[in-house]
C-alpha positions, 0 to 999 in steps of 0.5 A: 577868758571864761573858758580858762577860768572854767577849765582851772576851776574844774582842774581844782575840783578834780585835784581836791577829790580824795584818793580812793582808799587802799584795799585792806588785805589784812589777816581776818580775825575770828576771835569775835566768834568766841572760843570752841572748847575741845577735850584735849590738853593741847593743840597742834597745827600741821601744814601738810599741803605744799604748793607746787609753786608754779602755774596753774597753782597760784595760791602764793599770790593771795595777799593772805593764804588759805593756810594762814587764814586757817591757822589764824582761825584755829588760834583765835577759836580753838581752846584746849579744855581737857586734861590730856591728849592733843588735837591735831589740825592738818591742812591737807589741801589749800590750792588755788588753780588758775585757768586762762580764758579765751578773750576776743582779739581785734576791734571787738577785743578793744571794746569789750571787757571780758573775763580773763581767768577763772580761779578754783580753790579748795581747802581741806582741814582734818582735826584728829584727837589723840589720847593714848592713855584713855584710848579715845580718838575722834576725827572730823574733816571740813572741805570748802571750795570756791570759784571766781572769774577775773574781769579784764582790768580788775585787781587779782589781789582784791579777787583773791582776798575776797575768795579767801574770805568767802571760803573762811566764811564757809569753813567757820560754821562747818568746823565749829559744828564738827568740833562741838559735835565730836570734841566737846570736853 
């Protein structure tokens, strides 16, 4: 009888535990960092990088793509403050490459948790200021990379989202410094 009572009590305790929170894969926002004023009347974003769409390129599996995150960054951070000209942001690279890793087989493979894949990513964005009447031009380029490995049983979506956020944390201060140095009004 006591065994049954203890067993039922344990089942109730386990059943009452809150479920794990769902991971947040939302688009990061960058407006908390403030606006970067640039000496142009307007801005334009060009998506030059086109994914091959097949393995080993896996950027389309990201919950928020690198290109989308950069576009959000530009819209949140860059403010045209000039009277003429256009600043063009060109996303020239936003690839993520997967490399499958060798894993143990047999009894050893059953009892070990291994790294199953390595992901290497590269983001390259160029900014060009174009103004024909005043003849002024400026340009800047920022490249950031990241590399992470996926452990057996872990979520690739969580890894991909963390990778995107890490890259944008590198991109943000680098592009801000370039714009403040070369594109101030």
